[in-house]
C-alpha positions in Angstrom: 103.6 108.5 62.9 104.1 111.5 65.3 100.6 111.1 66.6 101.2 107.4 67.3 104.4 108.3 69.1 102.6 110.9 71.1 100.0 108.3 72.2 102.7 105.8 73.1 104.5 108.4 75.1 101.4 109.4 76.9 100.6 105.8 77.7 104.1 105.3 79.0 103.9 108.3 81.2 100.5 107.2 82.6 101.8 103.7 83.2 104.9 105.0 85.0 102.7 107.3 87.2 100.4 104.4 88.0 103.3 102.2 89.0 104.5 104.9 91.4 101.0 105.2 92.8 100.7 101.5 93.3 104.1 101.4 95.1 103.0 104.3 97.4 99.7 102.6 98.2 101.5 99.3 99.1 103.9 101.3 101.3 101.1 103.1 103.0 99.3 99.7 103.7 102.5 98.2 105.1 103.1 101.2 107.4 99.5 101.5 108.6 99.1 97.8 109.2 102.4 97.5 111.0 101.6 100.5 113.2 98.2 99.0 114.1 99.7 95.6 114.8 102.4 97.2 117.0 99.7 99.0 119.0 97.7 95.8 119.5 100.7 93.8 120.5 101.8 96.5 122.9 98.5 96.3 124.6 98.8 92.5 124.9 96.1 91.7 122.3 98.3 89.4 120.2 95.4 86.9 119.9 93.4 89.5 117.8 96.1 89.6 115.1 98.5 86.7 115.7 101.8 86.4 113.8 100.4 84.1 111.1 97.9 86.7 110.1 100.6 89.3 109.8 102.6 87.0 107.6 99.5 86.4 105.4 98.9 90.1 104.9 102.6 90.6 104.0 102.4 87.8 101.5 99.3 89.2 100.0 101.0 92.5 99.3 104.0 90.7 97.8 101.6 88.9 95.4 100.4 92.3 94.2 103.9 93.4 93.4 104.8 90.1 91.8 101.7 90.2 89.6 102.1 93.9 88.6 105.9 93.8 87.9 108.5 91.4 86.6 108.0 88.2 84.6 104.3 87.9 85.3 103.6 91.4 84.0 105.7 90.6 80.9 103.8 87.4 80.4 100.4 89.2 80.7 101.5 91.8 78.1 102.3 89.0 75.6 99.3 86.7 75.8 95.7 86.5 76.9 96.5 83.4 79.0 99.2 85.3 80.8 96.7 88.1 81.5 94.3 85.6 82.9 97.0 84.2 85.1 97.5 87.7 86.5 93.8 87.9 87.2 93.7 84.6 89.0 96.6 85.6 91.2 94.6 88.6 92.3 91.4 86.6 92.9 92.8 83.4 94.4 96.1 84.6 95.9 96.0 88.3 96.8 92.4 88.4 98.0 92.6 85.4 100.4 95.9 86.4 101.8 94.9 90.0 102.5 91.6 88.7 104.0 93.5 86.3 106.3 95.5 89.3 107.5 92.4 90.7 109.3 93.6 94.2 108.5 90.4 96.1 109.5 91.4 96.7 113.2 95.1 97.4 112.6 94.5 99.9 109.8 91.8 101.7 111.9 94.2 102.0 114.8 96.8 103.5 112.5 94.5 106.4 111.5 94.2 109.7 113.4 91.6 109.6 116.2 89.3 112.2 114.5 89.2 110.2 111.3 88.8 106.9 113.2 85.7 108.3 114.9 84.3 109.6 111.6 84.8 106.2 110.1 83.1 104.5 113.0 80.1 106.7 112.7 80.0 106.1 109.0 80.1 102.3 109.5 77.2 102.3 111.9 75.1 104.6 109.8 72.1 103.3 107.9 73.9 103.2 104.6 76.5 100.6 105.6 74.9 99.0 108.7 73.7 96.1 106.7 77.3 95.2 105.6 78.3 94.5 109.2 75.9 91.6 109.3 78.0 88.5 108.4 75.5 86.8 106.1 74.3 90.0 104.3 77.9 91.2 103.9 79.0 87.9 102.6 76.2 87.7 100.0 77.0 91.3 98.8 80.7 90.5 98.5 80.0 87.3 96.5 77.7 89.1 94.2 80.1 92.0 93.8 83.0 89.7 92.9 80.9 87.9 90.3 79.8 91.1 88.7 83.3 92.5 88.6 84.7 89.3 87.1 82.1 89.2 84.3 82.0 92.9 83.5 85.8 93.2 83.1 85.9 90.2 80.8 83.3 91.4 78.4 85.0 92.1 75.1 84.4 95.9 75.2 85.6 96.4 78.8 88.5 94.0 78.4 89.9 95.7 75.2 89.4 99.2 76.8 91.5 98.1 79.8 94.2 96.7 77.5 94.4 99.9 75.5 94.3 102.4 78.4 96.6 102.2 81.4 94.2 104.0 83.8 91.4 101.5 83.0 93.8 98.6 83.3 94.9 99.8 86.8 91.2 100.3 87.7 90.5 96.7 86.5 93.2 95.2 88.7 92.1 97.4 91.7 88.5 96.1 91.3 89.8 92.5 91.3 91.9 93.0 94.4 89.3 95.0 96.4 86.4 92.7 95.6 88.4 89.5 96.2 89.6 91.0 99.5 86.1 91.8 100.6 84.8 88.4 99.5 87.4 86.3 101.2 87.1 88.4 104.4 83.7 86.7 104.8 85.5 83.3 104.7 88.9 83.7 106.2 88.8 87.0 108.1 88.1 87.7 111.8 85.4 85.5 113.3 83.1 88.5 113.8 82.9 89.0 110.0 82.3 85.3 109.1 78.9 83.8 108.5 78.1 80.3 109.7 80.1 77.6 107.9 77.2 76.2 105.9 76.4 79.7 104.6 80.1 80.2 103.7 80.2 76.9 101.8 77.1 77.8 99.8 78.5 81.2 99.1 81.7 79.7 97.8 79.8 77.4 95.5 77.6 80.2 94.3 80.6 82.3 93.3 82.4 79.3 91.7 79.7 78.5 89.3 79.6 81.9 87.4 83.4 81.9 87.2 83.4 78.4 85.9 80.7 79.3 83.3 82.9 82.2 82.1 85.9 79.8 81.9 83.8 77.3 80.0 82.7 80.0 77.5 86.3 80.9 76.8 87.4 77.3 76.6 84.7 76.0 74.2 84.1 79.0 72.0 84.7 78.0 68.4 86.6 81.2 67.6 88.3 84.0 69.5 85.9 86.2 71.5 88.3 89.2 71.6 90.2 91.1 68.9 93.2 89.1 67.6 95.6 91.8 68.8 95.1 90.9 72.5 96.2 87.3 71.9 99.5 85.6 71.5 100.8 83.8 68.4 97.9 81.3 68.3 94.7 83.2 69.3 92.2 80.3 69.7 94.7 78.1 71.7 95.6 81.2 73.8 91.9 81.8 74.6 91.3 78.1 75.4 94.2 78.0 77.8 93.0 81.2 79.4 89.6 79.7 80.0 91.1 76.6 81.6 93.3 78.8 83.8 90.1 80.5 85.1 88.1 77.3 85.3 90.4 74.7 87.0 92.2 76.8 89.7 89.0 78.5 90.8 87.2 75.2 91.2 90.1 73.6 92.9 90.6 76.4 95.5 86.9 76.7 96.2 86.4 73.0 96.7 89.4 72.6 99.0 88.3 75.6 101.1 84.7 74.4 101.2 85.8 71.0 102.4 88.0 72.5 105.1 85.2 74.8 106.4 82.7 72.0 106.4 85.0 69.5 108.2 85.9 72.1 110.8 82.2 72.9 111.3 81.4 69.2 111.8 84.2 68.8 114.3 83.1 71.8 116.3 79.5 70.5 116.2 80.6 67.2 117.5 82.5 68.8 120.3 79.7 70.9 121.4 76.9 68.3 121.4 75.7 67.4 124.9 75.9 63.6 124.2 79.5 64.0 123.0 80.6 65.9 126.2 82.4 63.9 128.8 81.0 64.3 132.4 83.0 66.5 134.6 84.3 65.5 138.1 81.1 66.8 139.8 79.0 64.7 137.5 80.8 61.4 137.9 79.2 59.0 140.3 81.3 58.2 143.4 81.7 54.8 145.0 79.6 55.8 148.0 76.8 57.0 145.8 76.9 53.7 143.9 76.7 51.7 147.1 73.8 53.8 148.4 72.0 53.3 145.1 72.5 49.5 145.2 71.2 49.4 148.9 68.1 51.3 147.9 67.4 48.8 145.2 
């Protein structure tokens, strides 16, 4: 019994320290992002990070706090479906909102000049130069999110994360980071986005593995994980968790894909030469019409 109490105390201390660390990280992101946005707006570059992007970034950080603390955290502690809800909030809420915030430029402006120059040299180096290409970076982000999703839901990795606070925090950090990177290629600044058809294919390619994982959990004839990670009814809890992964992921991806595709079609129609209205200099005048008729 003393050994069990010691383990429980150690886990409680670790969880408390991780909570403090997460709060400090969120505060640093808020301060850095706010400092960078202030600098951009002071220079008159509001169009680079408009107010709606600032609001999206703030909402993304709020979803992190909401998922890690309060009722959602308690729900995740009590059932597998609650834990899956937490994961979906990170993947479908936090990631897209942080990506829509276009935080790269504001956060870089908030760093000291020496560090900013070092980061710039690192980004243009051969190791990371390929990630700056929109298509290549988007494919890498999609593959990374898929790998993270599957690895952390393997029975061994999932149970280890449940039993150890540090691994649990690492799991959530992986979900947030990879989702942020992935959705940046879809909702971030224009220079980071691939062409709309590529983005739609990318969304479909990441939806299918997630749907497959949800289907495995939904249709498995018995619990895949140890019974202690489930609620009162293990199989029903697992099936609900699979549906929570399957349905929201498909719905969000389909809606975003339709929006991107329709916007691409509208822009394509606006830029076609046959769809462009003639300007004043191109419109025939009455004198020109009369001269043409006389020549005929």
